[in-house]
KOLNUVO-243491 format. One record per residue (C-alpha): x, y, z. Coordinates in steps of 0.001 Angstrom, whole numbers, plus 500000, padded with zeros to 6 digits. Example, Ala and Ser with C-alpha at 12.3 -4.5 7.8 and 13.67 -1.06 7.14 Angstrom:
<sites>
512300495500507800
513670498940507140
</sites>
This chain:
<sites>
521588113260386509
523682110682388714
527192111212389783
528869109213387222
527485111116384468
527943114517385882
531685113751386381
531930112558382426
530004115553381289
532088117728383890
535625116618382619
535155115171379457
532180117088377920
530455113691377116
526778112830378123
526948109276377309
529434106651377947
530686104230375149
529514100307375354
530707098780378602
532428101709380453
529871102256382441
529269098854383924
533326098803384364
533223102207386220
530448101070388447
532487097643389140
535483099306390307
533551102115392458
531813099408394210
535344098163394770
535494094969392892
538534093526391064
537612094162387498
539236093466384422
538163095246381086
538876093771377679
538617096672375225
539780096779371843
541781099742370468
540021102867370532
537146101582373169
538011104157375383
540193102071378306
541484105708380419
537813106691381146
537273103572382499
540253104132385560
540028107674385468
536341108577386367
536661105725389557
539887107548390466
537980110792390519
534348109534392448
536334107187394814
538819109749395860
542031109431397463
544857108597394876
544523106490391999
548207104645391497
548083103849387460
550980101286386504
551966101749383072
554778100833380666
554434103515378065
556457106713378947
554693108697376344
551505107535377155
551732108703380590
552757111983379674
550041112460377489
547530111170380037
548993113609382944
548810116456380325
545543115927379633
544361115518383352
546214118369384326
544186120758381693
540835119269382994
541866120751386461
542999117041387776
546262116748389804
548266114050388347
551930113622387988
554221110606386421
557380109250387519
559897107868384868
563531107021383991
565579110216383996
563943112350386230
565781114325388828
566100112492392229
564550115615393897
561864115957391542
560893112335392166
561022112758395880
558576115668395700
556457113649393498
556441111287396237
556005113536398964
553039115183397160
551652111789396716
551942110851400360
550479114196401319
547280113681399404
547972116295396820
547499114006393995
544928112632392497
546744110255389956
549857108893390116
551546107253387024
554239105091387221
556309102184384984
556547098907386514
559946098699387330
559384101769389560
557409099511391965
560858097460392691
562834100475394073
563330101113397719
562443104925397415
558970104043396183
558364100957398482
559643103011401634
556736105336400686
554152103308399661
552539102622402788
551998106373403368
549826106883400599
546372107284400391
545548104898397726
541796103868396737
542416103090393399
544782100762391432
544661100559387818
547062098249385499
547373099497381614
548420097185379251
547824094639381367
548794091365379198
552393092525380247
551837090698383358
551573087191381311
554536085112380165
551561083874377656
551101087098376309
552810088760373241
554672091573375723
555665089997379038
557649092321381405
558422090739384889
558432093626386572
554779093608386189
554832090563388517
555321093142391768
552004094636391321
550367092020393342
552644092483396115
551513096025396869
548086094911397279
549140093879400658
549534097440401866
545828098411400629
543652095234401164
540336096942400418
541488098612397021
539950097409393994
542089096524390849
541387097336387547
543322095830384525
543089097162381166
544253095395377940
543274095971374243
544701092608373422
544641089349375199
543610085441374153
541304083566376870
544595082260378442
546263085504378881
543025086993380420
542649084253383180
546552084416383861
546397088463384286
543152087993386740
545279085417388757
548805086960388500
547077090347389940
545220088011392637
541829089166391828
539090088627394659
536142087360392834
536755089964390171
534317090425387266
535534090206383606
534130092553380842
535006092179377402
534061093977374450
533871091939371172
537023092554368946
534414092691366068
535373095819364083
532027095954361755
533150099228359793
536636097735359225
537297095907355976
540467093188356370
542346092522352799
545399090358352512
547021091220348872
549867089299347427
551928091371345502
555309091779344631
555358095186343542
554425096858346786
555067100312346342
553086100835343393
550125098678344957
550210101396348005
549874103981345338
546935102550343892
545134101804346913
545945105310348047
544506106724344830
541422104225345317
540850104623348880
540351108742349799
541249109391353074
544290109757355847
546438106621356280
549393104649358012
551615102646356441
553589100232358532
557024099034357867
559692096876359161
562904099057359444
563635102838359636
565463102988356305
562030102102354580
559751104782356274
561966107247354462
562308105369351358
558130104897350821
557582108301352250
559720109880349535
557857107682347072
554853108617347810
555325112148348065
557203112042344644
553769110359343172
551380113379344479
550714111698347718
551799113839350459
553244111902353134
555832111879356006
558431109218357532
558163108318361318
560436106226363596
562281106179366775
565565107373365098
564017110851364555
564530113507367133
561519114232369413
560682117578368227
560445116300364519
558339113090365589
555997115713367480
556203118018364157
555180115217361608
552677113853364149
550840117166364095
550951117568360716
549379114064360314
546698114606362700
545721118164361221
545642116892357940
548457118671356176
549860115270355326
547996112624353933
549920109257354660
552571108760357808
554933105942356776
556037104508359975
557341102067362237
555537100462364904
556563103169367010
553859104953365908
550659104869366802
550179104292370787
548081106830372149
547060108795369229
543450109757369226
542754110042365281
539418108882364630
539052109611360639
541950106983359727
540021105527356614
543358103309355458
545997101241357186
548364099257355090
551305096752356462
554092096166353570
555330093349356085
554036090513357903
553480091744361670
554908089418364318
551698088769366201
548178088801365685
547756091033368927
550164093538367027
548449093560363852
544993093795365431
546077096684367662
547665098848364481
545037097610361984
542073099098364711
543798102360364168
541431102679361016
537746103720361490
537750104617365394
534913106953363882
532509104042363080
532753104813359166
534518102579356650
537849102005356616
540194099217355223
543157097288356895
545158095749353948
548543093604354274
550621093159351266
552757090105351362
555160088181348843
556510084718349412
560164086063350396
558223087890353202
557275084593354999
561160083765355261
562027087272356164
559877087253358957
560901083428360237
564456084760360273
563588088084362000
562001085884364571
564880083883365213
567198087184365567
564844088540367704
565297085453370565
569115085588370957
570627082735372778
571172083140376617
575019083067376265
574976085721373939
572519087737376385
574747087640379320
577555088898377111
576123091800376093
574671092398379635
578372092166380964
579458094400378244
576942096884379206
578107097107382540
581540097673381642
580292100423379427
579357102478382504
581996100993384638
580083099375386921
581340097124389257
579432093828390246
576729095158392943
576667098666391985
574549100726389776
571051100130391372
568668102729390166
571254104408388195
570138105655384728
572643106802381892
572400108056378409
572740105437375747
573865105632372137
573264101883370915
575637102603367573
578567103762369851
578302100625372293
578037098377369472
580682099593367569
582974099586370847
582017096036371335
582353094719367879
578411093909367422
575797094404365132
573503097011366785
570248095028365925
571463091946367801
572390094364370441
569130095666371068
567089092097371097
569594091328373421
568828094435375612
565178093415375227
565435090383376414
567360091817379551
564867094360380187
561947091512379758
563929089616382692
563454092716384736
567264093816384997
567135097191383099
564415099216381396
565406101032378373
563275104451376605
564333105559372979
564094108976374466
561472111706374709
562081115230374366
561225117014377795
561924120525378964
564375121894381486
562998122157384775
563740123695388167
562674123970391621
563918126028394416
565106123649397081
564883126510400103
563096129223401508
563066132836400709
565526133560403752
568307130801402759
567952132100399209
568597135707400292
571802134818402236
573078133037399354
572293136043397111
574121138489399217
576965135836399354
577151135357395764
576208138671394389
577163137476390699
573942135085391112
571689137267392105
570500138822388587
569988135157387501
568172134066390568
565710137139390817
565196136635386753
564282133002387471
561553133904390192
560100136825388237
560135134661385015
558377131267386432
555553131404389100
555219128379391656
559019127560391294
559110127346395234
556630124669395359
557133122653392250
559228121679389592
558231124151386596
559155124020382973
562068126674381954
563796127673378796
567847128334379322
567483130487375470
564687132440377011
566673133044379954
569734133866378205
567897136563376143
566738138219378947
569846138189380865
571469139041377772
574002136343378340
575149133201376812
573055129969376668
576024128141377987
576648130820380911
573156130175382094
573320126467381899
576641126673383847
575079128955386776
571802126636386781
574236123928387347
576488125634389915
572963126276391658
571978122728391816
575163121694393079
574866124138395846
571487122690396864
569807126327395874
567641124648393401
567115121185391382
568201121562387794
567237118957385177
568613119608382033
566293119069378707
567550115679377104
566103113923374357
568421110677374037
567865107036374693
568545106099378770
569329102702379982
567869102351383888
569471099610386084
566693098205388535
569010096150390394
572701096408390951
574795094914388635
574768091029388758
577416088170388323
576299086584385396
576871083349386780
574348083985389395
571600085711387010
568246084223387343
567235084010383826
564868081369383754
566188079533380243
563161076982380434
560787080197380552
562600081867377800
562561079278375512
558680078631376257
557831082110375406
560264081736372514
558026079046371291
554588080887371739
556381083655369776
556794081217367075
553282080120367103
551853083816367147
554017084250363920
552637081307362345
548983082403362922
549801085574361393
551565083972358017
548435081820357877
546338084763358189
548420086922355430
549137083708352609
545685081544353163
542334082901351862
539978079839353254
538308081667355962
536969085180356486
540010087359357679
537812089007360535
536988085202361772
540642084471361739
541423087362364217
538235086603366385
538686083099366954
542358083916367618
541038086079370596
539031083225371605
535043084822370106
533133081643369697
529850081891367378
531113084854364915
529701085133361673
531966086164358342
532038089687357926
531234089367353835
533077092251353005
536789091115353549
538709089705350198
537684086128351171
534077087018351691
533969089026348243
535368085973346552
532806083832348165
529872086362347492
530393085844343972
529232082363343937
525521084052344400
524909082043347341
524168083437351180
526407082276354220
523613079884355123
523280078231352087
526933077916351503
527063076568354983
524204073891354658
526014072521351549
529276072265352964
527455070541356380
526439067500353674
529832067193352018
532011067215354457
531037063979356591
530780062202353236
533738062803351945
535482062195355582
534136058876355580
535298057933352035
536832059379348784
534218060059345722
534345061205342398
532098064459341508
529371062201340225
529168060008343089
528911062988345561
526044064230343335
524410061172343596
524506061064347282
522886064603347612
520098064837345151
518204067193347453
520498069892346507
520913071583343573
523472070346341474
524665073814340469
525550074832343974
526896071722345191
529449072094341932
530271075694343082
530964074726346678
533201072047345830
535068074298343421
535675076596346049
536756074076348891
539246072773346267
540601076148345257
540819076992349256
542399073444350087
539652072354352018
538990069284349576
541592067550347716
542034065164344620
543042061710345287
543379060303341759
539825060964340114
538139061109343281
537570063967346066
538475063648349391
538190066190352359
541469067455353536
541481066517357548
544543068911357897
542094071572358066
</sites>
């Protein structure tokens, strides 16, 4: 057994790689810059984790998703691999400790957000890190032509100068050919290789259904298709409303959105994964990093903003390779709502600047201050104080984040953590001088191993019970020990946070790139229009629409979606249908013809077949009537 398969078996328990994984891994191990385009569920993490193990040294992983970073770090640690993550809200001492561990060669994997690359703290120690592999997850974020552009990603190429011989592997699940080329360019690929798995999902059946009574249609779909499912909705209120409706009809369902506490989200997610509840009704906050292979049904009751988002969310169905359904429900009003929502999501630049000023004033930051500072953030309180709509505030903050000035996260409940900062001799001297703290110090040392060498998770409640003190007493004592420099104490915090990457800017000198901003807005509008056409048109196979958007040429229709099923009722194969179209199209493009004239022109084709194809093309707006004559629609 070769080293690659030994590594896969030892750490993952698998004997074989998924399609393309081995080719990608071998490319990275050979030191080649590598672009991996693998759709949702394709096993992207293995593609950089295996090379990270085999190449040795440190594998630096850039990722924008804190929840996903935490999940992967926990999984690597369970495998016995040393891994840590740097993200907003961590104690400065913990950040320093992790960076020290990375520089000392004690870490195999270090995950960090792209914004962290810009900090002085990180840049100062970067040259000392034994980096052997650089992985860029969600790499589409580096392209302003992509659907989730984040300017800090552009800093990644700069750090390559410190490690000229280190290969970079860029990974994404969704990218058009234009975005893929831009990713490779922005990451300064040198004779790089592109590995792209087909976006086709043979077991996933796409359906788009015009429906005004969506709730009852969801009920009928759930009763017809057994198994676990997800229903995606646009806002938090609807998750609760629809989940209650489904449960009331005998279909166990839970709501999931970012407004719920982390403990509630984790519990509901666990119940859904284990099968205790059947349907999860969620906003797009749900799904990233969740590996549940037996999802049989993914329903959208609103038109998604982008084909990329839809493909990823729908793609959470059927990862086990068994038949699953992706159903999009829509009505006429949805198109208007989708366009209005897009307009709201791209506020005017002047409004964005006002919100940035208000945000800095909210935290009493003077111009030039606030660099690398993070704060708890209550968007409703901020909106109320500034007489603004919370949703408008959110989109302005997203725009500021996209420009690279701040980052914001929705809140992840972290257990409290502590680490001793002094050696045993210094600690003893402190205990002698501060006898009231001696019991709690001894209790902490007895309760948590490894506290002198690393940050460990603690429970204030457990300590209070053992010490027979109140939780408030324990918290106050830990804070005093932190202020005294005896230990570093990071209290648990599940609140959303704002992190200032740069000091407060004078808005008059803010680099906002108005032209780039408007160009990205234009691209967003085009992506929405693609999604609207996908939803409302029934002229082309659903799978083909998505495959062509992602640049796949020569794909054939799926034969299973709602469009294909309608065509299949004609009693003709795809080959027969296409043959008739190839004859009809040039004739009607050259001149309008009546049905009789058309039939006379093509005596070699059975009349019944020709009539069926023409009727289908008329129904799907490929052919139009011009008086009593047929004409091919040149717009199609």
